[in-house]
C-alpha positions in Angstrom: 21.1 47.3 30.1 17.9 48.6 28.2 15.9 51.3 30.3 13.0 51.5 27.9 10.5 48.7 28.9 8.6 49.2 25.5 11.9 48.4 23.6 12.2 45.2 25.7 8.7 44.2 24.9 9.2 44.8 21.2 12.4 42.7 21.2 10.6 39.8 22.8 7.8 39.9 20.1 10.4 40.0 17.4 12.3 37.0 18.8 8.9 35.2 19.0 8.1 35.7 15.3 11.7 35.0 14.1 12.1 31.7 16.1 10.5 28.5 14.7 7.2 27.9 16.4 6.7 24.3 15.4 9.2 21.4 15.7 9.9 19.1 12.8 7.3 16.3 12.5 8.4 13.2 14.3 6.8 9.8 15.3 7.7 8.3 18.7 8.7 4.8 17.3 12.0 3.2 16.7 11.1 2.7 12.9 8.2 4.0 10.8 7.0 4.7 7.2 3.9 6.4 5.5 3.0 6.1 1.9 0.2 7.3 -0.4 -0.6 4.3 -2.4 -2.1 6.0 -5.4 1.1 7.9 -6.2 3.5 5.5 -4.4 5.1 8.6 -2.8 6.8 8.0 0.6 5.5 10.9 2.8 7.5 10.1 5.9 10.2 7.6 7.0 12.3 7.0 10.0 14.9 4.3 9.9 12.5 2.4 7.5 15.1 -0.3 6.5 15.9 -1.2 10.2 15.6 -4.9 10.7 12.7 -5.7 13.1 10.9 -8.7 14.5 7.5 -8.3 12.8 5.6 -10.0 15.5 1.9 -10.6 14.5 2.3 -8.4 11.4 3.8 -11.7 10.1 0.1 -12.8 9.9 -0.4 -10.5 6.9 1.7 -12.8 4.8 0.1 -15.8 6.3 -3.2 -14.5 5.0 -1.7 -13.5 1.6 -0.5 -17.1 1.0 -4.1 -18.4 1.7 -5.7 -15.7 -0.4 -3.4 -16.6 -3.2 -4.5 -20.2 -3.1 -8.2 -19.2 -2.8 -7.8 -17.0 -5.8 -6.3 -19.9 -7.8 -9.0 -22.2 -6.7 -6.6 -24.6 -5.0 -8.6 -24.3 -1.8 -12.1 -23.0 -0.9 -13.3 -21.0 2.1 -15.5 -24.0 3.0 -12.6 -26.5 3.1 -12.0 -27.7 6.6 -8.8 -28.6 8.2 -8.0 -30.8 11.2 -6.5 -29.2 14.4 -3.3 -30.8 15.5 -2.1 -31.1 19.0 0.8 -28.8 17.8 -1.8 -26.1 16.9 -3.9 -26.7 20.0 -1.0 -26.2 22.4 -0.7 -22.5 21.3 -4.2 -21.9 22.6 -3.0 -23.2 26.0 0.2 -21.3 26.2 -0.9 -17.7 27.0 -0.6 -16.4 23.4 -3.3 -14.7 21.3 -5.6 -17.6 20.4 -8.8 -18.6 18.7 -9.1 -21.3 21.3 -9.4 -24.3 18.9 -9.5 -27.9 20.2 -7.5 -31.0 19.1 -9.5 -32.9 16.4 -11.7 -30.0 15.5 -12.4 -29.6 11.8 -12.5 -25.9 11.1 -13.2 -24.1 7.8 -10.6 -22.0 6.1 -12.8 -19.0 6.4 -13.1 -19.3 10.2 -9.5 -19.9 10.6 -8.8 -16.8 8.6 -11.0 -14.8 10.7 -9.4 -16.3 13.7 -6.0 -15.1 12.5 -7.1 -11.7 11.2 -9.6 -10.5 13.8 -8.6 -12.6 16.9 -4.8 -12.7 16.1 -5.0 -16.4 16.9 -1.6 -18.1 16.8 -3.3 -21.5 17.1 -5.3 -20.8 13.9 -2.1 -19.8 12.1 -0.5 -23.2 12.7 -3.8 -25.1 11.9 -4.0 -23.3 8.5 -0.2 -23.8 7.8 -0.3 -27.5 8.5 -3.5 -27.9 6.5 -2.0 -26.2 3.5 1.7 -27.3 3.5 1.9 -30.2 6.0 4.1 -28.5 8.3 4.6 -24.9 9.6 8.1 -24.9 8.3 7.1 -25.8 4.8 4.4 -23.1 5.0 7.1 -20.5 6.1 9.1 -21.4 2.9 6.0 -20.5 1.0 5.7 -17.2 2.8 9.3 -16.2 2.2 9.0 -17.1 -1.5 6.0 -14.9 -1.8 7.7 -12.1 0.0 10.6 -12.2 -2.5 8.1 -12.4 -5.4 6.4 -9.1 -4.4 9.7 -7.2 -3.7 10.3 -7.6 0.0 14.0 -7.6 -0.1 14.8 -7.7 3.7 12.4 -10.3 5.0 12.6 -13.8 6.1 9.8 -15.8 7.6 10.3 -18.8 9.9 6.8 -19.3 11.2 3.3 -18.2 10.4 2.4 -16.3 13.6 5.3 -14.1 14.4 5.9 -15.7 17.7 9.6 -15.2 19.0 12.0 -16.6 16.4 15.4 -15.1 15.8 15.4 -15.4 12.1 11.7 -14.1 11.5 12.8 -10.7 10.4 11.5 -7.9 8.3 11.5 -4.0 8.0 8.6 -1.5 8.1 9.3 -0.7 4.4 8.8 -4.4 3.6 5.6 -4.6 5.8 4.4 -1.6 3.8 5.0 -3.3 0.5 3.3 -6.4 1.8 0.3 -4.5 3.2 -0.1 -2.5 -0.1 0.1 -5.8 -2.1 -2.6 -7.4 0.0 -5.1 -4.5 -0.3 -4.6 -4.1 -4.1 -4.7 -7.8 -5.0 -7.3 -9.3 -2.7 -10.1 -6.6 -2.2 -12.6 -9.3 -1.8 -10.8 -10.8 1.2 -9.3 -7.6 2.6 -12.8 -7.0 4.2 -11.8 -9.4 7.0 -9.4 -6.9 8.2 -12.0 -4.3 9.1 -14.3 -6.7 11.1 -14.4 -5.3 14.6 -15.2 -8.7 16.3 -15.4 -12.5 15.6 -17.4 -15.0 17.4 -16.0 -18.6 17.4 -18.6 -21.3 18.3 -15.9 -23.5 19.9 -16.2 -27.1 20.7 -16.9 -28.0 24.3 -17.7 -24.6 25.6 -19.6 -21.3 25.1 -18.9 -19.3 22.0 -16.0 -16.9 22.4 -16.3 -13.3 20.9 -13.1 -11.4 20.5 -12.6 -7.9 19.3 -10.2 -6.8 16.6 -6.9 -5.7 18.2 -6.4 -2.8 15.8 -7.3 0.3 18.0 -7.8 2.6 15.0 -10.8 0.6 13.7 -12.8 2.0 16.5 -11.9 5.7 15.7 -13.9 7.7 13.2 -10.9 8.3 10.9 -11.4 5.9 7.9 -9.0 3.2 9.1 -10.1 -0.2 7.6 -7.1 -2.5 8.6 -4.7 -4.0 9.0 -2.6 -5.6 11.8 -1.1 -5.0 15.3 1.9 -6.8 16.7 3.8 -7.1 20.1 6.9 -8.8 21.2 8.7 -8.1 24.5 11.9 -7.1 22.8 10.3 -5.3 19.8 7.6 -3.6 21.8 4.4 -2.5 20.0 3.9 -2.4 16.4 1.2 -1.7 13.9 0.4 -1.6 10.1 -2.6 0.5 9.5 -4.3 1.7 6.4 -6.7 4.6 6.1 -9.1 5.5 3.1 -10.3 9.0 2.6 -12.3 9.6 -0.6 -10.2 8.1 -3.3 -6.9 8.4 -1.4 -5.3 5.5 0.7 -2.5 5.9 3.1 -0.6 3.1 4.7 1.5 3.6 7.9 3.7 1.0 9.5 5.6 1.5 12.7 7.5 -0.6 15.2 9.1 0.0 18.6 6.2 2.0 20.1 6.7 1.9 23.9 3.1 1.4 24.9 -0.3 0.3 23.4 -1.5 3.8 23.9 1.4 5.4 22.1 1.1 2.8 19.3 -2.5 4.1 18.7 -1.8 7.8 19.2 1.4 8.0 17.1 0.0 5.9 14.2 -3.1 8.2 14.1 -0.8 11.3 14.2 1.2 9.8 11.2 -1.9 9.1 9.1 -3.4 12.5 10.0 -0.1 14.2 8.9 -0.3 12.5 5.5 -3.9 13.6 5.0 -3.7 17.1 6.2 -0.4 18.0 4.7 -0.5 16.6 1.3 -2.8 16.4 -1.8 -2.7 13.7 -4.4 -3.3 14.8 -8.0 -4.5 12.5 -10.8 -2.5 13.1 -13.9 -3.7 10.2 -16.1 -5.7 6.9 -15.8 -4.3 3.7 -17.2 -5.5 2.8 -20.7 -7.8 5.8 -21.0 -7.4 8.3 -23.9 -5.3 11.1 -22.7 -4.9 13.3 -25.7 -5.3 13.4 -29.5 -2.2 14.0 -31.5 -1.8 15.2 -35.1 -1.0 12.6 -37.8 0.7 13.2 -41.2 -0.3 11.2 -44.3 -2.6 8.9 -42.4 -6.1 7.8 -43.1 -7.1 9.7 -40.0 -5.7 13.2 -39.1 -5.2 12.4 -35.4 -4.4 9.5 -33.1 -5.5 8.9 -29.5 -2.9 8.3 -27.0 -2.8 6.6 -23.5 -0.5 5.6 -20.7 -0.2 2.0 -19.5 -0.2 3.0 -15.9 -2.2 5.2 -13.5 -0.2 8.4 -12.9 -0.7 10.3 -9.7 1.6 12.8 -7.9 1.5 13.7 -4.2 2.5 17.2 -3.3 2.2 19.4 -0.2 -1.0 21.3 0.2 -1.5 24.4 -1.9 1.4 23.5 -4.2 -0.6 21.8 -6.9 0.0 24.9 -9.0 3.6 23.9 -9.4 2.7 20.7 -11.2 2.8 20.8 -14.9 2.3 17.9 -17.5 3.5 18.4 -21.1 3.2 16.0 -24.0 6.3 16.0 -26.1 6.4 14.4 -29.6 7.8 14.9 -33.1 4.6 15.9 -34.9 2.7 15.5 -36.9 3.2 11.8 -36.4 4.0 10.1 -39.7 1.7 7.1 -40.7 1.5 4.2 -40.6 1.0 3.8 -36.9 0.3 0.6 -35.1 -1.8 0.3 -32.0 0.6 0.1 -29.0 3.4 2.1 -30.7 5.2 4.6 -28.4 4.4 7.9 -30.2 5.0 10.5 -27.5 6.3 11.2 -24.0 4.4 12.7 -21.1 6.8 14.9 -19.1 5.8 15.8 -15.7 7.4 18.9 -14.1 7.4 20.4 -10.5 8.5 23.9 -10.3 10.0 23.6 -13.8 12.1 20.6 -12.8 11.5 17.5 -14.7 10.6 14.8 -12.2 9.1 11.9 -14.3 8.8 10.9 -18.0 6.1 8.3 -19.2 5.6 6.7 -22.6 2.4 7.5 -24.5 1.0 4.8 -26.8 -1.1 4.8 -29.9 -4.7 3.6 -29.2 -5.3 2.5 -32.7 -4.0 1.5 -36.1 -3.8 4.2 -38.6 -2.8 3.3 -42.2 -1.0 5.3 -44.7 -3.0 7.1 -47.4 -2.5 5.9 -51.0 0.1 7.7 -53.2 -2.5 10.0 -54.9 -3.7 11.2 -51.6 -0.1 11.7 -50.4 0.7 13.9 -53.4 -2.5 16.0 -52.9 -1.7 16.5 -49.2 2.0 17.4 -50.0 0.8 20.0 -52.5 -1.7 21.5 -50.1 1.1 21.8 -47.5 3.5 23.4 -49.9 0.8 25.9 -51.1 -1.3 26.6 -48.1 0.7 25.2 -45.2 -2.3 23.0 -44.5 -1.4 19.7 -43.1 
């Protein structure tokens, strides 16, 4: 149709530039989610509320229940629990095991490392029975804790994640659980980044097993948390990465292979780091600004927020963020410490996206009647407040 070959080449070049050159980001998992934990922003999700069998990611909650008891002083890391035949049988059944023996007395710390690093199902039962008497009772504690921390679509029926039709969760709930663990038990979270654990077992040579989290061995800042596998569910992984002050948590399930589980989770975390920035707006309980006071023994009052405020935005778009303090000022004394005296409005591209209360950081009493009269006269004559 076209005789001019130069015109054809130009048309091809134009089509190339007009057509999209990059497909929309996607993760090859049945369900997945990514969060920046400072801001709480969800940066990616794919069928995040689909019910899944959480497999060994269940062990995150097993650890949380134990950490809770340690924190309260109800048990100690040095406490020892007997290994029942019920627990020992799992080490003989082809499951992930710590390889404990019937009658062994094993410390809470070693059982925890056997669960977290070696993914030992036998260690799960030993801890569950030692704490609650039976695994069923321990699972009730797990589900109760899940509800307490906001996991609305989760039910635990065992401590290990081994096949059970009613042991159910979602990647969104696994994310909530992972974030809770990291923020509330920093002194125990260190176990999740251990790359190996050596168990000096009874009646045999010590066994050293490596952590099953493949991303711990890559130089990308991953420091936890737990893999999973069930024949039906395929491969799953909850992973957390820390870069400078930022922490991202990615949870995915339904990866077809071990290799894709590692590759796709790394891709998801890298997507979050390279495509987004997290901006600090305010720090909890720190003075944010000083606001004018009218008829007070001080002319200004410091204000603060009662929560850390961060916002995650796409790279190079921080300029669109704007924080404005809104208050009826000057603020009339008296003022009590903790009074809400202003609002912090957060805008993105001039659209109001969040509002936060600002609190007085001090008591400010009203001046006496004589001082009030002088101040009022000054204002009327000079406009000086």
